[in-house]
N, C-alpha and C positions, 0 to 999 in steps of 0.2 A: 504494500500500500504506500503510495507516494505521500509526502508530507502534506500536500494540499487535498488529498482525497479523504472524504468523510468516511468514518467507519460504517460498515454495513449495519442496518437496523436489526439484522438477524444475528449480530454478534452474540457470543455466548450469553444466554439469558440465565437467570435474571441479573440485571445490573445492580440492583439495590443490595444484594447479598454481600457485595464486596465492602460496602461501608457499614453493614449491619454489625452491631456489637452485642455482646451478651447483656449489657446494661439496658438495651432496648426492649428486652423480653417482657419485663413487668408492664410497661406501657402498652405493648402490643396485645398482651393478654387481657388487660382491663378494657381496652378499646374493642377487642374482638368480642368479649362478653356483652358489653353494652349495645353494640351495633347489632349483634345477633338477636337479642331480645327486641330491639327496636324494629328489626326487619320483619318480624312475624306479622304484626298488624299492617305495616306499610305494604308488604308484598301482597297480602290479601286485598287490601284496599285498591292498590294500583291495578291489579288484575281485574277487579270489578270495574274500574274506570275504563280499562281497555276493552270491556265487553267479554272478557274471558272467564272461565270457571276460576274460582279463587285459588285452587291449587296450582294454576299456571304461574301465579306470582311466586309461589314457593319454589317451583322448579327453575324459575329464572333468577333465583337469588343464591344458588349454590355454585354451579360450575363457573358462572361469570367471575366470581370472586377469585376462584382458583386460577382461571385462565389469565385474568389481568395481572396476577402476581408473577406470571412468567415473563411478560414483555412490558407491562405498564411501567412508566417512568416516574410517576408521582408517589411519594411516600405516604400520603394521607388520603388520596382520592378513594371514595367508596363507590363501587360500581354495582348496579342492580336496577330493578324497575324504577322509573322516574315518572313524575306526574305528567310533564309535557310530552315525553315519549309515549306514554300510555294513551294519552288523548289523541296523539297523531295516529297510533295504531287503530284506535276505534274509528277515527275519521276516515282512514283509508279502507278499512275492511267492511264497515257497515253497509256500503252499497253492494258488496259482493256476496255476502252470506249473512244468515241470521246469527246475531250475537249469541255466543255460547254454544253454537252447534259444532259438531265434529269438523265440518268443513271450515268454519270460522277459526277453530283452533289450529287446523292444519295451515291455513293461510297466514296466521300469526307466526307460526314456527317458520314457515317458508320466508316470510318477510325478515325475521331475525337472522336466519342463516344467510340470506342474500345480502343483507346489510353488512354482516360480519365478513363475508367473502369480499365484498367491495372495499371495505376498510383495509383488509389484508393486502389486496392488490394495490391500493393507494399507498399503503405503508411501504411495500416493496419498491414501488416506483418513486418513493420519496416525495409524495404529494402533500406533505404536512403543511406546506405553505397555503393550502386552500382554506385553512382556518382563518386566514386574513381577508378572505373575500367578503365575509360578512362583517360590516363595521359594528362597533359596540352599540350604537343607537339602534341598529336593526335587530341585534340579538336581544337587547333590553325590551324593545317594543314587542317583539315576538313573544318573549317570556311573559310580559304583563298581560298581553292579549290572551295567551293560552291559559294563564291563571284565572282571568276573568271568565273565560268560557267554562273552565272547570267549576268555578264557584257557582255560576249560573246553572250549569248542567246538573250539578249535584243537589240542587234544591228539590228536584223530583224524588230521587231515592231517599233523601233526608226525611222527606215528609211521607214516604211510603208509597209514592206513585212511580210511574214509569219515567224513563229518561226523556229529556226534552229535545235533544238535537245537538248539533255540533257547531252551529253559527247562530248569531243573534236572530236573523230572519227565520231560520228553522225553528228556533225556540218559540218565537212569537207565533208562528203559524200553528205549532203544536198546542200551545196554550189556548189559542183562539178556537181550535177545533175541538178541544176537550172541555171547554168552558161549559159547566152546567151538566155534563154527562154523568150518569150515575156510576159508571165504571171508574171514574177518576175522582170521585169524592174523596177528600183527604181522610185516610184511615187514621182515626184518632190515636190509637195505641202506638203505631209506628211513628207518627209525628211527635208524640210525647217522648218516646225513647230517643229519637234523633235530636230533638231540641235540647233535651236534658243532657245527652252526651256532649253536644256542642258546647253547652254552657259549662259543663264540668271540664272539658278540654281547654276552655278559655280561662276559666277562673283558677284552676289548679296550679299551672306554672306561675301565674302572677302571685298567688299566695305563697308559693314556695320561694319566689324571688324576694319577698319581704322577709322570710325566714333567713335567707342567706345574708341579707343586709344586716340582720341582727348579730351575726358573728358565729355563734355555736352551730355545729352540725352542718358546716358549709359543704363538705364533700358529700355527706349523706343526702342533703336536700337537693344538691345538683344531680346526683344519681337518680333520685326519686323523680325529679323533673323530666329526665330523659325517659324514664320508664312509665310516666304518667299515662300516656295513651294505652299502653298494655293493661294498666290497672283499670282504666275506664272500660276497656273491652271485656276484661274478665268479669267485672261487676255486671255489665249489661248482659253478657252471655249467661251468667249465673241466674240473673233475673228471668231471662227468657226460658231457661231450663225449668226453673221453679214454676213459672206460669203454666208451662206445658204439662208438668207433672201433677199440677193441682187443678187442671181444667180451667185455668184462668185465661185472661186475654191472650190472644195469639199475635205474635209479631213475625214479620218476614225474616228468616234467618238464612245463613249461608247454606245449610244442609250438609248431608254427609260428604266427606272429602275422601278421595282416593287418588293417590299419586300415580296409580297404574304401573304398567311395565315400562322400563326405559325405552324410549323411541316408539312407543305404541302409536303415537299420533301419525307416524309416517306410513303406517299400514293402510291409511286411507288414500295415499297418493296413487292416483290412477285416472281413469277417464273423467271422474267427477271434476278434477282440476283441469279445466279447459285451458287452451292456449290464450283465449281472450282474458281469462282471469289472471294468468301469469303476466300478460301484457299490461293489465291494469295495475300490477304491482311495481312496474318499473319506476314510475315517478315517486311513489311512496318510499321505495328503497333508497332512491337518491336523497330525498328530503330527510328521512329518518337518519341516514348515515351522516349527512352534512350537519344537521341540527344537533344530533347526538355528539358528534365529534367536536363541533365548535363550543357547545355548552360545557362539555367535559373539559376541554382545554382551558376554557375561561375559569372554571373552578380550580383546576389543577395549578394554573399559573398564579392564581390569587394566593394559594397556600404555599406555593414554591417561593414566591417573593418574600413571604413572611419568614421563611426559614433560610433564605439565602440560597435556595436551590435553583436548578434550571430544568425545565421540562422539554424533552425532545419530542417534537410534534410527530415525527415519523414513527418513533417507538410507541407513542400513544395510540397511533392508528393501529399498530399491530396488536397492542394490548386490548383495545376496545373491539377490534375485529375478532380476536379469539373469544372475548367475553360474549359477544353477540352470537357467535357460533355455538358456544356452550349453552347460552340461554335458549336458543332455538332447537338444538338437537334433542333436548329432553321434552320439547313441547311447550316451552315458555313463550316469552315475548322479547322484543328488542329492549336492550338495556343501555344505560349511559351513566356517567358520573352524576351523583345526586348532591346538590348543595347542602341540604339539611343533614343528610347522613354524613357527609364529609366534615361538616362543622362538628357534629357529635364525635366522629371518629378521631378528629384531631384533638378536641377538648378532652376526650377520655384517655389520651396518652399515646395514640398511635405514632410509631416511629418508622414504620416501613410497611410494605404490602403484606408482610407476614400477619399483620392484624386482620387483613381480609381472609387469609387462609384459616386463621383461627375462627373467624366469624362463620365461614362456610362449614367447618367441622362442628361447631357448636349448634349451628342452625339445623344440621341433620339430626343431632341429638334432640333438640327441642321439638322438631317436627315429629319424631318418633314418640315423644312423650305426650304431646298435647294435640296431635292430629284429630282424634275423635272428639275432643272438647271443642275444637274450632267450628264444628258443625252448628253450635248454638249461638254463634256470634250474630247479632242483629245486623242486617244490611244497612239500616239507618245509622247505626253507630259507625260502621265502616265509612259511610259517606261523611259523617262528622270528622273522622280522622283525616280524610282527603281534604276537606275544606280547611281544617286547621293547618295541614301540611303546606298548602299552597297559598294561604292567606298572606304570608310574609313576602311572597313574590310580587304582590300588587303594591308597588311603591312608585311614587311619582317624583321622588328626589332626583333620579337620573335625568328625567325629562326636564325638570326645572334647571338643573345644572347645565344641561346641553343647550337649553333655550337661552340661558344667560351668556353662554360662550359662543355658540354658532347656530344661527337659526336654520341653516340648511340641514345640519345634523339633527336638529330637533324635528324638522320635517320628515326625516327618514324614520325617526322613532314613531311619530304620529301616523305616517302613512302605513307603516308596517302594522301598527296596532289596529287601525281602522280596517285595513285590508283583511287581516286575520279574523277580526270580529264579524265583519259583514260578508266576506267573500270566501273564507276558508283559508287553510294553511298554505296551499300551493300558491294561490293567487296573491294572498297577503304577503308572503315572503318574497314573491317575485316583484310586487309593487315596491317593497322596501329596498330590494337590491337595485332595481331600476332607478329609484330615487337617489340612492347613494352614488351609483355610477354617474347619473346625470349631474349631481352636485359636484362630483370630482371633475367631470369634463368642464362644467361651467367655471369652476375655480381655475382650472388650467387655461381656459380661454380668456380669463381676465387677469393677465399677469401684472404684477406691480412693476412699473417702469419709472425710474427716478433719475433726475439730473443730480450728479454728484460733484463735489469739489473736495479739495484737500484741506484737512484740519491743519491749521497753521502750526508749523514746527514739527509735524509728524509725517509718516508715510501712509496715514489712514485717509480713506475717502468715504464721505458720508453724504446723505441726502441734503441738498441745499435748503429744503423746506423745514428741516428738523435741526440743523446745526449751523454754527457760524463757520463758514468755510471760505477758501480762496478759489478763485476761478482764473483761468487764462483767457486773455482777450482773443476772440476769434475761435475759441475751442469749446465745443460742447461735449461733455463727458456724460454718458448715459449708462445706467446699470439696469439690466433686465433680470428680474428675480424669478425666472422660470426657464425651463427648456424651451427651445424654439421648434415648434411643430405646426402642422397644418391647422390645428385648432386655435392657435393664438397669434400666428405670425402677422395677420392683418391688423389685429389689435395693437401689437407692438409697433408696427409701421405707423399707424395712426398717431400713437402716443409720441413717437420720435418726430414725426413731421410737425405735430403741434408745437413741440419744444423748439424746433428749428424756426417755425414761424414767429415764435416769441423772441428769438435771438437773431435778428438780422445781422449780417456781417460775419456769420460763422463760416470759417474756412476749413475747419477740421471737425469731424464727428468721430468721437472715440466711444466704441461700444464695449463696455465691461461685461465679460461673459463668465464671471466667477460663479454664478448660480446656474449656468447652463450645463446640463448634464447630457443633452442630446440635441442634435440638429438633424431633423429629417429632410427628405429630399425636397419637399415643398418649401420648407424654410430656407434651404440652401439656394434654391432658385430665386426666392425673394431677396436674399442677401446679394446675390449676383445682380439682380435688377436694381437694387438700392445703390450698389456701388457704381453701376453704370449711369444711373439717373443723377446721382449726386455729383459725379465727375462732370457731367454736362453743365451743372450749376456752379462748378468751380469749388466743390466741397470734396475733401478727401475723407474716405471712410477708413478708420483704423480699428483694429481689434486688439483686445488685451485680456489677460487672465484666462486664456483658453485652457481647459482641462485636457489632460493627456488623451483619454479616449475620444474626445471630440476632435482634438488636433489630428489624431491618427486618421480619422475619417476625412477631414478636410485636406490633409496632405495628399490623398489619393485622387483629388479632383484637379482638372486643368486650371480651374479658377485660382487655385492656391499660388500658381506661378505669378499671377498678377497681384496677389494680396500680400505675399510674404514680406515685401518691403515695408508694409504698413501694419505689421503685427508686433506687439510688445509683450514681454514676459509678464509685466504687472502694470497696474495703473500708475504706480510711482515711476517706473521706467518711462512710460509714455509721458508723464508730466515733465520729467527732466528733459527728455528729448525735445518735446514740443516747446517748452519754455526756452531752451537753448536756441531752437529755430526762431522763436519770436524775437530773442535778443539780437541774433545775428542778422535777422531779416531775410534769411534764405528761404527758398520754397521747398526744400527737401526735408525729409524726416529721417530720424535715426532708427535703424532696424535692430531689434534684439530678438533673436529666435526664441519662440515660445516653447 
């Protein structure tokens, strides 16, 4: 491998074991235990959100943790079912099959496996840079919109009725069509259980937070706060079981759970899965892969910066790809890095992906112990768990900060949010991406062009409108703060010509190219036309501060032979040469090769 060649992402895994120390084991053990207990209610709830049988969430929470530990590059990222990913699965599959049916489960597993395979290919091809295609405002707008849809969509199950849809128009039509029908009158018991669970999930952590502020029992109250959702689920499940055993009020419960045989879901693969359905999964696979990767990278980088680490995007693709393969092969669903679980994982002491391995092992033991009891969990309580899990994702602070800094980026946030809410994930995300790309092109087409002069007694050149500077008679020095390309060259020309109009008697135009990283063919032709047109007016065009890669391209053109006598290494060299020319009164310029 040459010194400049990047190491292969398939280099001996895992990377984290080389820096793992025995002193990290207690933290990994405690984090593994806390996250394993937390994952049980979360995985059940997110499977229900995705329209899958609850046990699919459990199946998607074991192998992904083990697989990510092989190639994953983040020491604290916790991989598994996530709220946004689960909603995307439901949105993609609901038009293709009945939610919860065997075909629906098969399509979910196929979606996860295809997403994992795509991520693996992207990782091998070193396409981690794709995480930069979605700007932060687009990701934030997408996350907030998804959280709002989840909150609105879970109102139905929370109150004991059927789901409402996946976009705001769909939800409105559903509500309007069901209004006043006997089949959808609010079942009082389910609504009571759901609202009580929601209230308990909201009040409990806040009460425990006050206990922590009091000082004693800090660690115990923190641990109880993390396990609070499981406690609420246990109490509601016990209540549902007691009502059923005493012929009391009935509530909708999860029902008997069976993990089945490994890979049983793939036995359905056959004629029922038509090529049209497979084709319908192409776009969801792309979206789930991209959104899952970008959101996971965002979480991983946040915690990496906190610990002074670095996350390799290509290795993350491999880790997430294997995790999705693991989640799909057992009949689960697509997975990604979860913010809430990662926060808990890190706070509980995780020091490496070994915490995820421990979580997976403990989760298997927990499932073996409590699987029969999970059948009594009320569905309304699971909806309350989902609502509380995503409520923190609805925050307007990023939008306010973006609006204060850059209105165009704030527009990307708003357009993505509205697009997802009103039109769906695919169109909404596309709207946000188009807005971001359009804003980038617009900024690129409006470059800052400034006349500069020399700061007295220095070699620094600054904007004449911002600083007290010196100018040379008959010389106009202009700095272009952008690469010269077809999108902006006319704007640059207009700005320069306006400056020339304000400075009659100009004999030399010096173009500072310190900020120019590229000159495309259209801009080159424009420069040639400028040079010829200015020469006819008795004005000499000079260039300075040309970067090496740009100079290499210009050297290869015939035009360079005519320009090289008017090219200077720096603005200061041009100043000295032109000032000497002005003193001597000669018409020639001094050449310094750039």
